[in-house]
OpenMM code with the backbone's topology and positions (N, CA, C; nanometers):
from openmm import Vec3, app, unit

residues = "UNK UNK UNK UNK UNK UNK UNK UNK UNK UNK UNK UNK UNK UNK UNK UNK UNK UNK UNK UNK UNK UNK UNK UNK UNK UNK UNK UNK UNK UNK UNK UNK UNK UNK UNK UNK UNK UNK UNK UNK UNK UNK UNK UNK UNK UNK UNK UNK UNK UNK UNK UNK UNK UNK UNK UNK UNK UNK UNK UNK UNK UNK UNK UNK UNK UNK UNK UNK UNK UNK UNK UNK UNK UNK UNK UNK UNK UNK UNK UNK UNK UNK UNK UNK UNK UNK UNK UNK UNK UNK UNK UNK UNK UNK UNK UNK UNK UNK UNK UNK UNK UNK UNK UNK UNK UNK UNK UNK UNK UNK UNK UNK UNK UNK UNK UNK UNK UNK".split()
positions = [
    Vec3(-1.3775, 1.4481, -4.1062),
    Vec3(-1.4979, 1.4617, -4.1780),
    Vec3(-1.6095, 1.5171, -4.0899),
    Vec3(-1.5758, 1.6057, -4.0031),
    Vec3(-1.6774, 1.6681, -3.9207),
    Vec3(-1.7406, 1.7828, -3.9962),
    Vec3(-1.8690, 1.7977, -3.9741),
    Vec3(-1.9399, 1.9061, -4.0391),
    Vec3(-1.9370, 2.0275, -3.9477),
    Vec3(-1.9020, 2.1385, -4.0028),
    Vec3(-1.9089, 2.2637, -3.9295),
    Vec3(-2.0219, 2.3453, -3.9888),
    Vec3(-2.0889, 2.4188, -3.9030),
    Vec3(-2.1981, 2.5017, -3.9497),
    Vec3(-2.1436, 2.6139, -4.0377),
    Vec3(-2.2171, 2.6418, -4.1370),
    Vec3(-2.1796, 2.7507, -4.2269),
    Vec3(-2.2195, 2.8819, -4.1608),
    Vec3(-2.1186, 2.9557, -4.1158),
    Vec3(-2.1455, 3.0818, -4.0462),
    Vec3(-2.1322, 3.2018, -4.1388),
    Vec3(-2.1130, 3.1759, -4.2671),
    Vec3(-2.0992, 3.2885, -4.3597),
    Vec3(-2.2313, 3.3605, -4.3794),
    Vec3(-2.3425, 3.2893, -4.3617),
    Vec3(-2.4732, 3.3533, -4.3798),
    Vec3(-2.5051, 3.4469, -4.2644),
    Vec3(-2.4491, 3.4194, -4.1452),
    Vec3(-2.4787, 3.5017, -4.0282),
    Vec3(-2.3467, 3.5511, -3.9687),
    Vec3(-2.3100, 3.6748, -3.9925),
    Vec3(-2.1825, 3.7254, -3.9419),
    Vec3(-2.1741, 3.7292, -3.7894),
    Vec3(-2.2878, 3.7366, -3.7185),
    Vec3(-2.2859, 3.7373, -3.5714),
    Vec3(-2.2376, 3.6026, -3.5184),
    Vec3(-2.2790, 3.4950, -3.5815),
    Vec3(-2.2325, 3.3625, -3.5405),
    Vec3(-2.0845, 3.3460, -3.5696),
    Vec3(-2.0394, 3.4002, -3.6783),
    Vec3(-1.8976, 3.3915, -3.7126),
    Vec3(-1.8133, 3.4664, -3.6111),
    Vec3(-1.8612, 3.5786, -3.5648),
    Vec3(-1.7869, 3.6576, -3.4675),
    Vec3(-1.7882, 3.5910, -3.3297),
    Vec3(-1.8956, 3.5197, -3.2976),
    Vec3(-1.9083, 3.4566, -3.1655),
    Vec3(-1.8422, 3.3199, -3.1587),
    Vec3(-1.8059, 3.2635, -3.2713),
    Vec3(-1.7498, 3.1282, -3.2737),
    Vec3(-1.6244, 3.1129, -3.1865),
    Vec3(-1.5241, 3.2017, -3.1938),
    Vec3(-1.4066, 3.1850, -3.1069),
    Vec3(-1.4421, 3.1934, -2.9582),
    Vec3(-1.5361, 3.2795, -2.9231),
    Vec3(-1.5781, 3.2916, -2.7841),
    Vec3(-1.6467, 3.1636, -2.7366),
    Vec3(-1.7299, 3.1033, -2.8206),
    Vec3(-1.7973, 2.9783, -2.7842),
    Vec3(-1.6970, 2.8646, -2.7671),
    Vec3(-1.5987, 2.8590, -2.8530),
    Vec3(-1.4958, 2.7548, -2.8394),
    Vec3(-1.4172, 2.7732, -2.7107),
    Vec3(-1.3823, 2.8966, -2.6792),
    Vec3(-1.3117, 2.9247, -2.5534),
    Vec3(-1.3973, 2.8872, -2.4346),
    Vec3(-1.5249, 2.9214, -2.4368),
    Vec3(-1.6151, 2.8924, -2.3258),
    Vec3(-1.6305, 2.7423, -2.3062),
    Vec3(-1.6452, 2.6665, -2.4144),
    Vec3(-1.6585, 2.5218, -2.4037),
    Vec3(-1.5337, 2.4591, -2.3439),
    Vec3(-1.4190, 2.5094, -2.3819),
    Vec3(-1.2936, 2.4573, -2.3275),
    Vec3(-1.2839, 2.4861, -2.1777),
    Vec3(-1.3169, 2.6083, -2.1364),
    Vec3(-1.3122, 2.6452, -1.9953),
    Vec3(-1.4141, 2.5669, -1.9142),
    Vec3(-1.5321, 2.5474, -1.9700),
    Vec3(-1.6368, 2.4736, -1.9006),
    Vec3(-1.5958, 2.3296, -1.8755),
    Vec3(-1.5385, 2.2657, -1.9764),
    Vec3(-1.4986, 2.1261, -1.9598),
    Vec3(-1.3797, 2.1117, -1.8646),
    Vec3(-1.2901, 2.2076, -1.8620),
    Vec3(-1.1763, 2.2010, -1.7703),
    Vec3(-1.2207, 2.2253, -1.6271),
    Vec3(-1.3211, 2.3066, -1.6070),
    Vec3(-1.3676, 2.3361, -1.4720),
    Vec3(-1.4390, 2.2197, -1.4068),
    Vec3(-1.5014, 2.1346, -1.4839),
    Vec3(-1.5759, 2.0220, -1.4280),
    Vec3(-1.4842, 1.9078, -1.3861),
    Vec3(-1.3714, 1.8927, -1.4506),
    Vec3(-1.2830, 1.7803, -1.4230),
    Vec3(-1.2276, 1.7806, -1.2806),
    Vec3(-1.1738, 1.8910, -1.2287),
    Vec3(-1.1241, 1.8873, -1.0910),
    Vec3(-1.2340, 1.8590, -0.9887),
    Vec3(-1.3528, 1.9105, -1.0118),
    Vec3(-1.4626, 1.8830, -0.9190),
    Vec3(-1.4984, 1.7350, -0.9198),
    Vec3(-1.4967, 1.6746, -1.0365),
    Vec3(-1.5259, 1.5317, -1.0453),
    Vec3(-1.4179, 1.4500, -0.9750),
    Vec3(-1.2920, 1.4918, -0.9902),
    Vec3(-1.1832, 1.4199, -0.9224),
    Vec3(-1.1923, 1.4376, -0.7714),
    Vec3(-1.2306, 1.5562, -0.7250),
    Vec3(-1.2465, 1.5774, -0.5812),
    Vec3(-1.3625, 1.4940, -0.5285),
    Vec3(-1.4694, 1.4836, -0.6049),
    Vec3(-1.5815, 1.4009, -0.5632),
    Vec3(-1.5397, 1.2540, -0.5600),
    Vec3(-1.4590, 1.2111, -0.6557),
    Vec3(-1.4091, 1.0742, -0.6563),
    Vec3(-1.3229, 1.0482, -0.5325),
    Vec3(-1.2375, 1.1439, -0.4964),
    Vec3(-1.1547, 1.1294, -0.3759),
    Vec3(-1.2428, 1.1178, -0.2523),
    Vec3(-1.3489, 1.1977, -0.2449),
    Vec3(-1.4413, 1.1914, -0.1318),
    Vec3(-1.5105, 1.0556, -0.1274),
    Vec3(-1.5535, 1.0061, -0.2432),
    Vec3(-1.6209, 0.8770, -0.2473),
    Vec3(-1.5270, 0.7631, -0.2092),
    Vec3(-1.3996, 0.7717, -0.2493),
    Vec3(-1.3026, 0.6698, -0.2087),
    Vec3(-1.2821, 0.6720, -0.0578),
    Vec3(-1.2763, 0.7902, 0.0001),
    Vec3(-1.2613, 0.8013, 0.1449),
    Vec3(-1.3834, 0.7452, 0.2172),
    Vec3(-1.5011, 0.7708, 0.1642),
    Vec3(-1.6229, 0.7163, 0.2243),
    Vec3(-1.6257, 0.5643, 0.2139),
    Vec3(-1.5791, 0.5104, 0.1030),
    Vec3(-1.5732, 0.3648, 0.0876),
    Vec3(-1.4762, 0.3047, 0.1882),
    Vec3(-1.3626, 0.3713, 0.2096),
    Vec3(-1.2663, 0.3254, 0.3105),
    Vec3(-1.3286, 0.3290, 0.4493),
    Vec3(-1.4003, 0.4366, 0.4804),
    Vec3(-1.4638, 0.4494, 0.6116),
    Vec3(-1.5678, 0.3397, 0.6327),
    Vec3(-1.6436, 0.3111, 0.5311),
    Vec3(-1.7444, 0.2051, 0.5426),
    Vec3(-1.6788, 0.0694, 0.5618),
    Vec3(-1.5651, 0.0487, 0.4973),
    Vec3(-1.4933, -0.0776, 0.5143),
    Vec3(-1.4412, -0.0898, 0.6576),
    Vec3(-1.3873, 0.0184, 0.7133),
    Vec3(-1.3372, 0.0154, 0.8506),
    Vec3(-1.4509, -0.0135, 0.9487),
    Vec3(-1.5666, 0.0481, 0.9241),
    Vec3(-1.6820, 0.0250, 1.0112),
    Vec3(-1.7281, -0.1198, 1.0017),
    Vec3(-1.7256, -0.1757, 0.8819),
    Vec3(-1.7650, -0.3157, 0.8644),
    Vec3(-1.6692, -0.4080, 0.9388),
    Vec3(-1.5398, -0.3766, 0.9352),
    Vec3(-1.4417, -0.4575, 1.0085),
    Vec3(-1.4668, -0.4486, 1.1589),
    Vec3(-1.5003, -0.3288, 1.2075),
    Vec3(-1.5280, -0.3127, 1.3499),
    Vec3(-1.6538, -0.3904, 1.3898),
    Vec3(-1.7587, -0.3816, 1.3080),
    Vec3(-1.8814, -0.4558, 1.3380),
    Vec3(-1.8563, -0.6063, 1.3349),
    Vec3(-1.7670, -0.6499, 1.2459),
    Vec3(-1.7320, -0.7914, 1.2425),
    Vec3(-1.6624, -0.8320, 1.3726),
    Vec3(-1.5757, -0.7473, 1.4243),
    Vec3(-1.5083, -0.7759, 1.5509),
    Vec3(-1.6091, -0.7861, 1.6652),
    Vec3(-1.7073, -0.6955, 1.6655),
    Vec3(-1.8116, -0.7003, 1.7685),
    Vec3(-1.8933, -0.8288, 1.7576),
    Vec3(-1.9252, -0.8675, 1.6361),
    Vec3(-2.0031, -0.9900, 1.6161),
    Vec3(-1.9246, -1.1124, 1.6618),
    Vec3(-1.7957, -1.1139, 1.6315),
    Vec3(-1.7123, -1.2274, 1.6745),
    Vec3(-1.7041, -1.2341, 1.8263),
    Vec3(-1.6951, -1.1188, 1.8921),
    Vec3(-1.6905, -1.1175, 2.0385),
    Vec3(-1.8221, -1.1689, 2.0968),
    Vec3(-1.9330, -1.1248, 2.0382),
    Vec3(-2.0631, -1.1740, 2.0844),
    Vec3(-2.0776, -1.3232, 2.0630),
    Vec3(-2.0240, -1.3710, 1.9523),
    Vec3(-2.0292, -1.5138, 1.9241),
    Vec3(-1.9452, -1.5917, 2.0256),
    Vec3(-1.8308, -1.5391, 2.0618),
    Vec3(-1.7446, -1.6066, 2.1600),
    Vec3(-1.8136, -1.6158, 2.2958),
    Vec3(-1.8799, -1.5080, 2.3370),
    Vec3(-1.9470, -1.5109, 2.4681),
    Vec3(-2.0640, -1.6087, 2.4633),
    Vec3(-2.1339, -1.6151, 2.3507),
    Vec3(-2.2446, -1.7101, 2.3379),
    Vec3(-2.1926, -1.8536, 2.3415),
    Vec3(-2.0792, -1.8773, 2.2767),
    Vec3(-2.0213, -2.0117, 2.2772),
    Vec3(-1.9730, -2.0502, 2.4159),
    Vec3(-1.9324, -1.9513, 2.4938),
    Vec3(-1.8857, -1.9847, 2.6286),
    Vec3(-2.0006, -2.0353, 2.7152),
    Vec3(-2.1225, -1.9936, 2.6837),
    Vec3(-2.2372, -2.0439, 2.7597),
    Vec3(-2.2898, -2.1744, 2.7011),
    Vec3(-2.2684, -2.1988, 2.5719),
    Vec3(-2.3143, -2.3221, 2.5089),
    Vec3(-2.2198, -2.4379, 2.5356),
    Vec3(-2.0920, -2.4088, 2.5419),
    Vec3(-1.9922, -2.5137, 2.5620),
    Vec3(-1.9615, -2.5296, 2.7100),
    Vec3(-1.8392, -2.4992, 2.7418),
    Vec3(-1.7974, -2.5085, 2.8813),
    Vec3(-1.8584, -2.3935, 2.9610),
    Vec3(-1.9356, -2.4269, 3.0560),
    Vec3(-1.9950, -2.3235, 3.1413),
    Vec3(-1.8905, -2.2833, 3.2445),
    Vec3(-1.8723, -2.1542, 3.2640),
    Vec3(-1.7739, -2.1106, 3.3638),
    Vec3(-1.8088, -2.1671, 3.5026),
    Vec3(-1.7077, -2.2184, 3.5678),
    Vec3(-1.7289, -2.2836, 3.6961),
    Vec3(-1.7265, -2.1862, 3.8132),
    Vec3(-1.6667, -2.0709, 3.7911),
    Vec3(-1.6577, -1.9739, 3.9009),
    Vec3(-1.6760, -1.8335, 3.8450),
    Vec3(-1.7119, -1.7407, 3.9307),
    Vec3(-1.7226, -1.6013, 3.8855),
    Vec3(-1.5893, -1.5474, 3.8317),
    Vec3(-1.4792, -1.5944, 3.8894),
    Vec3(-1.3477, -1.5488, 3.8438),
    Vec3(-1.3226, -1.5928, 3.7000),
    Vec3(-1.3621, -1.7135, 3.6659),
    Vec3(-1.3450, -1.7631, 3.5295),
    Vec3(-1.4326, -1.6832, 3.4318),
    Vec3(-1.5542, -1.6538, 3.4750),
    Vec3(-1.6431, -1.5727, 3.3910),
    Vec3(-1.5861, -1.4325, 3.3732),
    Vec3(-1.5335, -1.3758, 3.4792),
    Vec3(-1.4732, -1.2426, 3.4718),
    Vec3(-1.3541, -1.2438, 3.3764),
    Vec3(-1.2752, -1.3491, 3.3818),
    Vec3(-1.1597, -1.3599, 3.2926),
    Vec3(-1.2045, -1.3635, 3.1466),
    Vec3(-1.3114, -1.4374, 3.1164),
    Vec3(-1.3626, -1.4430, 2.9791),
    Vec3(-1.4127, -1.3056, 2.9345),
    Vec3(-1.4876, -1.2404, 3.0219),
    Vec3(-1.5372, -1.1066, 2.9875),
    Vec3(-1.4224, -1.0079, 2.9663),
    Vec3(-1.3215, -1.0144, 3.0512),
    Vec3(-1.2082, -0.9235, 3.0364),
    Vec3(-1.1341, -0.9478, 2.9046),
    Vec3(-1.1218, -1.0732, 2.8650),
    Vec3(-1.0571, -1.1044, 2.7374),
    Vec3(-1.1379, -1.0462, 2.6211),
    Vec3(-1.2699, -1.0629, 2.6284),
    Vec3(-1.3549, -1.0087, 2.5228),
    Vec3(-1.3518, -0.8565, 2.5210),
    Vec3(-1.3521, -0.7963, 2.6387),
    Vec3(-1.3460, -0.6496, 2.6468),
    Vec3(-1.2129, -0.6003, 2.5889),
    Vec3(-1.1069, -0.6730, 2.6166),
    Vec3(-0.9763, -0.6360, 2.5627),
    Vec3(-0.9786, -0.6410, 2.4103),
    Vec3(-1.0361, -0.7465, 2.3530),
    Vec3(-1.0443, -0.7587, 2.2075),
    Vec3(-1.1279, -0.6461, 2.1469),
    Vec3(-1.2405, -0.6142, 2.2082),
    Vec3(-1.3266, -0.5066, 2.1570),
    Vec3(-1.2563, -0.3720, 2.1703),
    Vec3(-1.1853, -0.3517, 2.2805),
    Vec3(-1.1113, -0.2261, 2.2993),
    Vec3(-1.0018, -0.2106, 2.1950),
    Vec3(-0.9316, -0.3189, 2.1660),
    Vec3(-0.8283, -0.3136, 2.0618),
    Vec3(-0.8903, -0.2839, 1.9254),
    Vec3(-1.0060, -0.3443, 1.8984),
    Vec3(-1.0742, -0.3177, 1.7708),
    Vec3(-1.1174, -0.1709, 1.7637),
    Vec3(-1.1645, -0.1168, 1.8756),
    Vec3(-1.2054, 0.0243, 1.8792),
    Vec3(-1.0848, 0.1164, 1.8594),
    Vec3(-0.9735, 0.0848, 1.9209),
    Vec3(-0.8535, 0.1677, 1.9036),
    Vec3(-0.8047, 0.1617, 1.7586),
    Vec3(-0.8100, 0.0442, 1.6990),
    Vec3(-0.7708, 0.0312, 1.5585),
    Vec3(-0.8661, 0.1115, 1.4700),
    Vec3(-0.9940, 0.1079, 1.5051),
    Vec3(-1.0946, 0.1859, 1.4314),
    Vec3(-1.0651, 0.3350, 1.4399),
    Vec3(-1.0326, 0.3833, 1.5590),
    Vec3(-1.0033, 0.5251, 1.5772),
    Vec3(-0.8756, 0.5653, 1.5026),
    Vec3(-0.7762, 0.4779, 1.5051),
    Vec3(-0.6515, 0.5061, 1.4336),
    Vec3(-0.6772, 0.5150, 1.2829),
    Vec3(-0.7557, 0.4225, 1.2301),
    Vec3(-0.7874, 0.4251, 1.0873),
    Vec3(-0.8687, 0.5493, 1.0524),
    Vec3(-0.9575, 0.5910, 1.1426),
    Vec3(-1.0368, 0.7123, 1.1173),
    Vec3(-0.9462, 0.8348, 1.1111),
    Vec3(-0.8465, 0.8404, 1.1984),
    Vec3(-0.7526, 0.9523, 1.1960),
    Vec3(-0.6697, 0.9511, 1.0672),
    Vec3(-0.6265, 0.8335, 1.0271),
    Vec3(-0.5503, 0.8218, 0.9022),
    Vec3(-0.6380, 0.8567, 0.7826),
    Vec3(-0.7641, 0.8174, 0.7885),
    Vec3(-0.8561, 0.8450, 0.6790),
    Vec3(-0.8728, 0.9946, 0.6592),
    Vec3(-0.8840, 1.0681, 0.7683),
    Vec3(-0.8961, 1.2135, 0.7595),
    Vec3(-0.7722, 1.2728, 0.6931),
    Vec3(-0.6561, 1.2243, 0.7323),
    Vec3(-0.5307, 1.2728, 0.6731),
    Vec3(-0.5236, 1.2358, 0.5246),
    Vec3(-0.5599, 1.1113, 0.4923),
    Vec3(-0.5571, 1.0666, 0.3529),
    Vec3(-0.6550, 1.1474, 0.2673),
    Vec3(-0.7718, 1.1769, 0.3244),
    Vec3(-0.8703, 1.2544, 0.2493),
    Vec3(-0.8165, 1.3939, 0.2190),
    Vec3(-0.7573, 1.4587, 0.3208),
    Vec3(-0.6998, 1.5918, 0.2979),
    Vec3(-0.5891, 1.5856, 0.1929),
    Vec3(-0.5083, 1.4795, 0.1980),
    Vec3(-0.4006, 1.4632, 0.1004),
    Vec3(-0.4572, 1.4469, -0.0405),
    Vec3(-0.5617, 1.3645, -0.0538),
    Vec3(-0.6225, 1.3443, -0.1856),
    Vec3(-0.6800, 1.4745, -0.2404),
    Vec3(-0.7482, 1.5505, -0.1545),
    Vec3(-0.8063, 1.6773, -0.1976),
    Vec3(-0.6959, 1.7745, -0.2370),
    Vec3(-0.5908, 1.7802, -0.1569),
    Vec3(-0.4806, 1.8715, -0.1874),
    Vec3(-0.4170, 1.8364, -0.3212),
    Vec3(-0.4015, 1.7078, -0.3494),
    Vec3(-0.3449, 1.6660, -0.4767),
    Vec3(-0.4344, 1.7089, -0.5930),
    Vec3(-0.5645, 1.7103, -0.5706),
    Vec3(-0.6556, 1.7519, -0.6779),
    Vec3(-0.6538, 1.9030, -0.6983),
    Vec3(-0.6262, 1.9763, -0.5921),
    Vec3(-0.6217, 2.1226, -0.6037),
    Vec3(-0.4942, 2.1613, -0.6762),
] * unit.nanometer
topology = app.Topology()
chain = topology.addChain("A")
for resn in residues:
    res = topology.addResidue(resn, chain)
    for name in ("N", "CA", "C"):
        topology.addAtom(name, app.Element.getBySymbol(name[0]), res)
């Protein structure tokens, strides 16, 4: 029960009707892949933000551990303090390596998502 315009009164509109329908179809098809590519980009950005949040959480936990080491048991020797710092540095380094690995995978995943949309 859709109403169509009466194009019998204007022959120019009747002649242009197939062209307008074709144009509308092409226009709507052209926007869809761009929207999907933008969605893929936004998903990749959300993943990147999540990885960064996980890394910042690791840094915060390391800072909390060092603060607790001064509030609780105070290191009795420089060697003990060095051991605590080395453990924390190791944890932060592992978190950084995991961050870099995820960033490399993210780049690959993003290219894959874009390629699938193309």
